[in-house]
C-alpha positions as CSV (number, residue, x, y, z in Angstrom):
1,M,-22.8,58.9,-29.2
2,L,-25.2,60.2,-31.8
3,K,-25.2,58.3,-35.0
4,A,-25.0,60.9,-37.8
5,V,-25.0,61.0,-41.6
6,I,-23.5,63.7,-43.7
7,Y,-25.3,65.3,-46.6
8,A,-23.2,67.2,-49.2
9,R,-23.8,68.6,-52.6
10,Y,-22.5,71.0,-55.2
11,S,-24.6,72.6,-57.9
12,S,-22.6,73.5,-61.0
13,E,-19.6,72.8,-63.1
14,K,-17.8,75.6,-61.3
15,Q,-17.7,73.4,-58.2
16,N,-16.2,69.9,-58.1
17,E,-15.2,67.0,-55.9
18,Q,-13.0,69.3,-53.8
19,S,-16.1,71.2,-52.8
20,I,-17.6,67.9,-51.6
21,E,-14.4,66.9,-49.8
22,G,-14.3,70.3,-48.1
23,Q,-17.9,70.0,-46.9
24,I,-17.3,66.4,-45.6
25,H,-14.1,67.5,-43.9
26,E,-15.9,70.3,-42.0
27,C,-18.8,68.0,-41.1
28,E,-16.5,65.2,-39.8
29,Q,-14.6,67.8,-37.7
30,F,-17.9,69.0,-36.3
31,A,-18.9,65.4,-35.5
32,R,-15.6,64.7,-33.6
33,M,-16.0,67.8,-31.5
34,H,-19.6,67.0,-30.6
35,D,-19.1,63.2,-29.9
36,M,-20.9,62.0,-33.0
37,V,-20.1,59.0,-35.1
38,V,-20.6,59.3,-38.9
39,V,-22.3,56.2,-40.3
40,N,-23.0,57.3,-43.9
41,H,-22.6,59.9,-46.5
42,Y,-25.3,61.1,-48.9
43,I,-23.9,63.1,-51.8
44,D,-25.5,64.9,-54.8
45,R,-23.2,66.2,-57.5
46,A,-24.1,69.1,-59.9
47,L,-27.6,69.4,-58.5
48,S,-29.2,72.6,-57.4
49,G,-30.5,73.1,-53.9
50,K,-33.4,75.1,-55.4
51,T,-35.1,71.8,-56.3
52,D,-35.9,68.7,-54.3
53,D,-35.2,66.4,-57.2
54,R,-32.0,65.2,-55.7
55,P,-31.6,61.4,-55.5
56,S,-29.3,61.1,-52.6
57,F,-31.2,63.8,-50.6
58,L,-34.5,62.0,-51.1
59,Q,-32.9,58.7,-50.2
60,M,-31.6,60.3,-47.0
61,I,-35.2,61.5,-46.1
62,K,-36.5,58.0,-46.8
63,D,-33.8,56.3,-44.8
64,S,-34.5,58.6,-41.8
65,A,-37.5,56.5,-41.0
66,S,-35.4,53.4,-40.6
67,G,-33.8,54.4,-37.3
68,S,-30.3,53.8,-38.6
69,F,-29.2,57.3,-37.7
70,D,-30.1,60.1,-35.2
71,A,-28.8,63.3,-36.9
72,V,-28.0,64.9,-40.3
73,L,-24.8,67.0,-40.6
74,V,-24.8,69.6,-43.3
75,Y,-22.0,72.1,-44.1
76,K,-24.4,75.2,-44.2
77,T,-28.1,75.8,-44.5
78,D,-27.9,76.4,-48.2
79,R,-26.5,72.9,-48.8
80,F,-29.8,71.5,-47.4
81,A,-32.1,73.6,-49.5
82,R,-32.2,77.0,-51.1
83,N,-36.0,76.8,-51.4
84,R,-37.7,77.7,-48.1
85,Y,-40.8,75.6,-48.8
86,D,-38.8,72.5,-49.5
87,S,-36.6,73.2,-46.4
88,A,-39.7,73.4,-44.2
89,V,-41.3,70.3,-45.6
90,Y,-38.2,68.0,-45.3
91,K,-37.2,69.3,-41.9
92,A,-40.7,68.5,-40.7
93,K,-40.3,64.9,-42.1
94,L,-36.9,64.5,-40.3
95,K,-38.3,65.9,-37.1
96,K,-41.2,63.5,-37.3
97,N,-38.7,60.6,-37.5
98,G,-36.7,62.0,-34.5
99,I,-33.8,63.3,-36.6
100,K,-31.9,66.4,-35.6
101,I,-30.1,68.7,-38.1
102,F,-26.8,70.3,-37.4
103,Y,-24.8,72.8,-39.5
104,A,-21.0,72.6,-39.3
105,K,-20.6,76.3,-40.2
106,E,-23.8,77.7,-38.7
107,N,-24.4,76.5,-35.2
108,I,-28.0,77.3,-34.6
109,P,-29.3,76.8,-31.0
110,D,-32.5,75.0,-30.0
111,G,-35.4,77.1,-29.0
112,P,-37.6,79.9,-30.5
113,E,-35.0,82.5,-31.1
114,G,-32.8,79.9,-32.9
115,I,-35.8,79.5,-35.4
116,I,-35.6,83.2,-36.2
117,L,-31.8,82.9,-36.8
118,E,-32.3,79.9,-39.0
119,S,-35.1,81.7,-40.9
120,M,-32.7,84.6,-41.6
121,L,-29.9,82.3,-42.8
122,E,-32.2,80.4,-45.1
123,G,-33.8,83.6,-46.3
124,F,-30.4,85.2,-47.1
125,A,-29.3,82.0,-48.9
126,E,-32.4,82.0,-51.0
127,Y,-32.2,85.7,-51.9
128,Y,-28.5,85.4,-52.6
129,S,-29.2,82.4,-54.8
130,A,-31.8,84.4,-56.8
131,E,-29.4,87.4,-57.2
132,L,-26.6,85.1,-58.2
133,S,-28.9,83.4,-60.7
134,Q,-29.7,86.7,-62.4
135,K,-26.0,87.5,-62.8
136,V,-25.2,84.0,-64.2
137,K,-28.1,84.2,-66.6
138,R,-26.9,87.5,-68.1
139,G,-23.6,85.8,-68.8
140,I,-25.1,82.8,-70.6
141,K,-27.6,84.5,-72.8
142,E,-24.9,85.1,-75.4
143,N,-24.1,81.4,-75.4
144,I,-27.8,80.6,-76.0
145,R,-27.8,82.9,-79.0
146,K,-24.8,80.9,-80.4
147,G,-26.4,77.6,-79.5
148,L,-23.5,76.8,-77.1
149,S,-23.8,74.7,-73.9
150,F,-23.2,76.7,-70.7
151,G,-22.6,73.7,-68.5
152,G,-24.9,71.7,-66.3
153,A,-26.6,68.4,-67.0
154,C,-26.9,67.5,-70.7
155,P,-30.4,66.4,-71.7
156,Y,-30.7,62.7,-72.3
157,G,-30.4,62.1,-76.1
158,Y,-27.7,64.7,-76.6
159,K,-24.0,65.0,-76.0
160,I,-21.7,68.0,-76.0
161,V,-19.1,68.2,-78.7
162,D,-17.0,71.4,-79.0
163,K,-19.4,73.1,-76.5
164,K,-22.3,72.4,-78.8
165,Y,-25.3,70.1,-78.5
166,T,-25.2,67.2,-80.9
167,I,-27.4,64.1,-81.1
168,N,-26.4,61.0,-79.2
169,D,-27.2,58.3,-81.7
170,E,-27.4,55.6,-79.1
171,Q,-29.9,57.5,-76.9
172,A,-32.0,59.4,-79.4
173,P,-34.2,56.5,-80.4
174,Y,-35.2,56.0,-76.8
175,V,-36.2,59.7,-76.6
176,Q,-38.4,59.3,-79.6
177,K,-40.0,56.2,-78.1
178,I,-40.7,58.0,-74.8
179,F,-42.5,60.8,-76.6
180,S,-44.4,58.4,-78.8
181,D,-45.5,56.2,-75.9
182,Y,-46.8,59.1,-73.9
183,A,-48.6,60.6,-76.9
184,S,-50.3,57.2,-77.5
185,G,-51.7,57.3,-74.0
186,R,-49.2,55.2,-72.0
187,R,-49.0,56.1,-68.3
188,A,-46.0,58.1,-67.0
189,V,-45.5,55.6,-64.2
190,D,-45.3,52.7,-66.7
191,I,-42.8,54.6,-68.8
192,F,-40.3,55.5,-66.1
193,N,-40.6,52.1,-64.4
194,E,-39.6,50.5,-67.7
195,L,-36.7,53.0,-68.1
196,N,-35.5,52.0,-64.6
197,S,-35.5,48.3,-65.5
198,M,-33.1,48.9,-68.3
199,P,-29.4,48.8,-67.4
200,N,-27.6,52.2,-67.3
201,Y,-30.5,53.8,-69.0
202,A,-30.8,56.9,-66.7
203,G,-27.0,57.5,-66.8
204,K,-24.9,58.5,-63.8
205,G,-26.7,55.9,-61.7
206,R,-29.8,58.0,-61.3
207,K,-33.3,56.6,-61.6
208,W,-36.1,58.0,-63.6
209,N,-39.1,59.4,-61.7
210,R,-42.2,61.4,-62.5
211,S,-40.3,64.7,-62.2
212,S,-37.4,63.8,-64.4
213,L,-39.7,62.3,-67.0
214,N,-41.8,65.5,-67.0
215,R,-38.7,67.6,-67.5
216,M,-37.9,65.6,-70.6
217,L,-41.4,65.7,-72.0
218,T,-41.5,69.5,-71.6
219,N,-38.0,70.3,-72.8
220,K,-38.1,72.3,-76.0
221,K,-34.5,71.4,-76.8
222,Y,-35.9,68.2,-78.3
223,I,-37.5,70.2,-81.1
224,G,-34.4,72.4,-81.6
225,I,-35.5,75.4,-79.5
226,Y,-33.0,76.9,-77.0
227,E,-34.5,79.4,-74.6
228,L,-34.0,81.1,-71.3
229,E,-36.3,83.9,-70.1
230,D,-36.6,86.5,-72.9
231,V,-34.0,84.8,-75.2
232,C,-35.4,82.1,-77.6
233,V,-33.4,80.7,-80.5
234,K,-35.0,78.3,-82.9
235,D,-32.9,75.7,-84.8
236,A,-30.0,76.3,-82.3
237,I,-29.9,72.6,-81.5
238,P,-30.5,69.6,-83.8
239,P,-34.1,68.4,-83.1
240,I,-34.8,64.8,-82.1
241,I,-38.5,64.8,-82.4
242,S,-41.1,66.7,-84.5
243,E,-43.0,69.8,-83.4
244,E,-46.2,67.9,-84.1
245,L,-45.4,65.1,-81.7
246,F,-44.1,67.6,-79.0
247,N,-47.2,69.7,-79.2
248,K,-49.4,66.6,-78.9
249,V,-47.5,65.6,-75.7
250,Q,-47.9,69.1,-74.2
251,A,-51.7,69.0,-74.8
252,I,-51.9,65.7,-73.0
253,I,-49.8,67.0,-70.1
254,V,-52.1,70.0,-69.7
255,Y,-55.2,67.8,-69.8
256,N,-53.8,65.4,-67.2
257,R,-52.9,68.3,-64.9
258,R,-56.4,69.8,-65.0
259,H,-58.1,66.4,-64.4
260,T,-55.8,64.9,-61.7
261,T,-54.5,67.8,-59.6
262,K,-56.2,67.8,-56.2
263,H,-56.6,71.1,-54.4
264,R,-54.7,70.7,-51.1
265,I,-55.6,73.1,-48.3
266,N,-52.6,74.5,-46.5
267,Y,-53.4,75.2,-42.8
268,L,-50.6,77.6,-41.9
269,L,-51.1,77.4,-38.1
270,S,-51.0,73.6,-37.9
271,G,-48.5,72.4,-35.3
272,R,-48.5,75.8,-33.5
273,L,-52.1,76.1,-32.6
274,F,-53.4,74.7,-29.2
275,C,-56.7,74.9,-27.3
276,G,-56.5,77.1,-24.3
277,L,-59.4,75.2,-22.7
278,C,-58.0,71.7,-22.7
279,G,-54.5,72.0,-24.1
280,S,-55.0,69.7,-27.1
281,P,-53.7,70.6,-30.6
282,I,-56.2,72.4,-32.9
283,T,-56.3,71.1,-36.4
284,G,-57.7,72.2,-39.8
285,K,-60.9,70.7,-41.1
286,T,-63.1,71.2,-44.2
287,G,-66.9,71.5,-43.9
288,T,-69.9,71.9,-46.2
289,S,-72.6,74.6,-45.6
290,K,-76.3,74.1,-46.2
291,T,-75.9,75.5,-49.7
292,G,-73.2,73.0,-50.5
293,A,-70.3,75.5,-50.4
294,K,-67.0,74.3,-48.9
295,Y,-65.5,76.2,-46.0
296,H,-62.3,75.6,-44.0
297,Y,-61.9,76.1,-40.2
298,Y,-59.8,75.2,-37.2
299,V,-61.2,72.9,-34.5
300,C,-60.0,71.3,-31.3
301,S,-58.7,67.7,-31.8
302,D,-60.5,66.6,-28.6
303,K,-64.1,66.0,-29.6
304,R,-65.2,66.3,-25.9
305,C,-63.9,69.9,-25.7
306,Q,-66.4,72.8,-25.9
307,Q,-64.0,75.0,-27.9
308,K,-65.7,76.7,-30.8
309,K,-64.6,76.6,-34.4
310,Y,-62.6,79.4,-36.0
311,R,-62.7,80.2,-39.7
312,Q,-59.3,79.5,-41.3
313,D,-58.8,82.7,-43.2
314,L,-60.0,84.9,-40.4
315,L,-57.7,83.3,-37.8
316,E,-54.7,83.2,-40.1
317,D,-55.2,86.8,-41.2
318,S,-55.5,87.9,-37.5
319,V,-52.2,86.2,-36.6
320,I,-50.4,87.6,-39.7
321,Q,-51.7,91.1,-39.2
322,Y,-50.6,91.3,-35.6
323,T,-47.3,89.5,-36.2
324,V,-46.4,92.1,-38.9
325,R,-47.5,94.9,-36.7
326,D,-45.8,93.8,-33.5
327,I,-42.7,91.9,-34.7
328,L,-42.1,92.1,-38.5
329,N,-42.0,95.9,-38.2
330,P,-39.2,98.1,-39.5
331,H,-38.9,99.6,-36.0
332,N,-37.9,96.2,-34.7
333,F,-35.4,95.2,-37.4
334,K,-32.4,96.5,-35.5
335,R,-33.4,94.7,-32.3
336,I,-34.0,91.4,-34.2
337,A,-30.7,91.8,-36.1
338,K,-28.8,92.4,-32.9
339,R,-30.4,89.5,-31.2
340,C,-29.5,87.2,-34.1
341,I,-25.9,88.4,-34.1
342,Q,-25.8,87.8,-30.3
343,I,-27.1,84.2,-30.8
344,Q,-24.5,83.6,-33.5
345,K,-21.7,84.7,-31.3
346,E,-23.0,82.8,-28.2
347,N,-23.3,79.6,-30.3
348,N,-20.3,80.1,-32.6
349,P,-18.5,76.8,-32.9
350,Y,-15.5,78.2,-34.7
351,D,-13.7,79.5,-31.5
352,A,-13.7,76.1,-29.9
353,I,-12.3,74.6,-33.2
354,L,-9.8,77.4,-33.5
355,I,-8.6,76.9,-29.9
356,S,-8.2,73.1,-30.5
357,L,-6.2,73.7,-33.7
358,Q,-4.0,76.3,-32.1
359,K,-3.2,73.9,-29.3
360,Q,-2.3,71.2,-31.8
361,L,-0.1,73.6,-33.6
362,S,1.6,74.6,-30.3
363,D,2.3,70.9,-29.5
364,T,3.6,70.4,-33.0
365,N,6.0,73.4,-32.7
366,T,7.2,72.1,-29.4
367,K,8.0,68.7,-30.9
368,L,9.8,70.4,-33.9
369,S,11.8,72.5,-31.4
370,N,12.9,69.3,-29.5
371,I,13.9,67.6,-32.7
372,M,15.9,70.6,-33.8
373,K,17.7,70.6,-30.4
374,A,18.5,66.9,-30.9
375,I,19.9,67.6,-34.4
376,E,22.0,70.5,-33.0
377,A,23.3,68.1,-30.3
378,G,24.4,65.7,-33.1
379,I,21.7,63.1,-32.7
380,I,20.7,62.5,-36.4
381,T,19.2,59.2,-37.6
382,A,17.1,58.2,-40.6
383,S,14.0,58.2,-38.3
384,T,14.9,61.7,-37.0
385,K,14.7,63.1,-40.5
386,E,11.5,61.2,-41.3
387,R,9.9,62.5,-38.1
388,L,11.0,66.0,-38.9
389,N,9.4,65.9,-42.3
390,E,6.2,64.5,-40.8
391,L,6.0,67.3,-38.2
392,E,6.7,69.9,-40.9
393,R,3.7,68.5,-42.9
394,Q,1.5,68.6,-39.8
395,K,2.5,72.1,-39.1
396,F,1.7,73.3,-42.6
397,S,-1.7,71.4,-42.5
398,L,-2.6,72.9,-39.1
399,E,-1.6,76.5,-40.2
400,T,-3.8,76.1,-43.3
401,E,-6.8,74.9,-41.2
402,I,-6.3,77.8,-38.7
403,K,-6.5,80.3,-41.6
404,Q,-9.7,78.6,-42.8
405,Q,-11.2,78.7,-39.4
406,K,-10.4,82.4,-39.0
407,M,-12.0,83.1,-42.3
408,A,-15.1,81.1,-41.1
409,N,-15.7,83.6,-38.4
410,N,-16.5,86.1,-41.2
411,L,-19.3,83.8,-42.5
412,L,-21.6,85.0,-39.7
413,L,-24.5,87.1,-41.0
414,T,-24.0,90.9,-40.5
415,E,-26.6,93.3,-39.2
416,E,-26.9,94.7,-42.7
417,Q,-27.6,91.2,-44.2
418,I,-30.2,90.3,-41.6
419,T,-31.9,93.7,-42.1
420,Y,-32.0,93.0,-45.8
421,V,-33.8,89.6,-45.3
422,L,-36.2,91.2,-42.8
423,N,-37.1,93.9,-45.3
424,E,-37.7,91.3,-48.0
425,F,-40.1,89.5,-45.6
426,Y,-41.8,92.9,-44.8
427,Q,-42.2,93.8,-48.5
428,K,-44.0,90.5,-49.1
429,R,-46.3,90.8,-46.0
430,V,-49.3,91.3,-48.3
431,D,-48.6,88.2,-50.4
432,K,-50.7,85.3,-49.1
433,N,-48.2,82.9,-50.7
434,F,-45.6,84.3,-48.3
435,Y,-47.7,83.9,-45.1
436,N,-46.1,80.5,-44.3
437,R,-42.7,82.2,-44.2
438,I,-43.8,84.8,-41.7
439,I,-45.5,82.1,-39.5
440,D,-42.5,79.7,-39.7
441,G,-40.0,82.4,-38.8
442,F,-41.7,84.4,-36.1
443,V,-44.6,82.6,-34.5
444,H,-43.8,80.0,-31.8
445,K,-47.2,79.0,-30.4
446,I,-50.8,80.1,-30.4
447,Y,-53.5,79.4,-27.8
448,L,-57.2,79.8,-28.4
449,Y,-59.5,80.6,-25.5
450,D,-63.2,81.6,-25.1
451,D,-62.5,85.3,-25.1
452,K,-59.0,85.8,-26.6
453,I,-56.2,84.4,-28.7
454,S,-52.7,84.3,-27.2
455,I,-49.8,84.5,-29.7
456,I,-46.3,83.7,-28.4
457,Y,-43.5,84.9,-30.7
458,N,-40.0,83.5,-31.3
459,L,-38.5,86.5,-29.6
460,T,-38.0,86.1,-25.8
461,G,-40.6,88.1,-23.9
462,D,-42.7,89.0,-27.0
463,G,-46.3,88.0,-27.2
464,K,-49.7,89.3,-28.0
465,E,-53.2,88.7,-26.6
466,L,-56.1,89.4,-29.0
467,L,-59.3,90.0,-27.1
468,K,-62.7,88.9,-28.4
469,S,-63.4,92.5,-29.4
470,D,-60.2,92.5,-31.6
471,I,-61.3,89.3,-33.3
472,D,-64.9,90.5,-33.8
473,N,-63.7,93.8,-35.4
474,L,-61.5,91.9,-37.8
475,Y,-64.4,89.4,-38.4
476,K,-66.8,92.2,-39.4
477,S,-64.2,94.1,-41.5
478,S,-63.4,90.9,-43.4
479,Q,-67.2,90.2,-44.1
480,A,-66.5,86.6,-43.1
481,D,-70.1,86.4,-41.8
482,A,-71.4,86.6,-45.3
483,C,-69.5,83.4,-46.2
484,G,-71.1,81.0,-43.7
485,S,-68.2,81.3,-41.3
486,P,-68.1,78.6,-38.6
487,T,-66.8,81.3,-36.2
488,A,-70.4,82.3,-35.5
489,S,-71.4,78.7,-35.0
490,P,-72.6,77.5,-31.6
491,R,-70.4,75.3,-29.5
492,R,-70.3,71.7,-30.2
493,N,-72.0,69.3,-27.8
């Protein structure tokens, strides 16, 4: 049996422990039906999936390297993350540790086409979250103008009294010390390590880290400013520190970012790119030209191979352009949507669950009928009445679960919803920051040969071969040769 852990979370005050219980119930039911044993629960309360600053989630990722479990069970994709970048990063970490991810309400099959379906589900969750966020923000702007709390976590140093922020006299001195320490040059790591060594300092059992400390140091509420988007109200909250101290801290934060941030190169094709000559993975590298300029390229990981280098931006642009033209094209949206719907139906777990529940209900009704016949025959004892009540409770519970499972069938994405996500992808096809979404969702593997590039897409039977002439034309049009491109370099010895 697979050893599994359950990850559950809810994100706002409108959700509660019942939301957590419901997620766990569905995940445990999924585990029973798929011969899994649940060995642990990781739960984050009142924390958004749009951020990775979730203590239990990060602990689960860390524990995945221990070998104590084989799989992660999540209610739906949006419980894991509503940020596509975070989702990809942490899924890669789990995969590296040999951990599989299962969704109780979205059974996604293995294989390339399952990746497209998962991409659509995650995309819809992200866009739905953004749309919902806008609606919520419109409703809370009036609260901001009045200086009222609209729920969520209360900043350390404050407490909510009659829906208004008031200073927490016990915590406020620590807030002042944190700002003063940072302004005087103390390192962030030393500050949050000291905070974590103090009992109950973080509150709710959470530990301080670089992200939570940075949120405090940049939070304008501490100088009495309450803002959200275009709404900004001064003196709406009692300040804990002076504007002078706050501004000094902001200047230090900006200075530290400029002098410590390392530029990390994101090689979009890593993990999907292979050498057609020897079969080895092709990886990203950074080189320096004779003039001292930096350039980035892809090269075969086998140093004995005679495969040439390919300029990073040229190769990535080629793959993106042809993927958009051949796959992420409005003419293909209906075909992709229908295939995703077909996959959902083929791998829909709800029917099996529903059949199991209906069988249990039928057995329960049979037992109830037998007891009623015994009562009609005059066989009535204390245990008969107790058994009757027990079966009535079972019947009610099963009927409720059957209704929930029937509703669950309506949770599958529709053609309209999938087309909406595909169109959002298409609209952002010119945004280089969105290239990774296109690659992750639609490209399965890429092979580099001497005279061509072979792209295999996540749709069965779909692929593209770019001949050397195609690559050369793109190379010339991009003026990559003027940048010292390694594409034109001779083969390595």
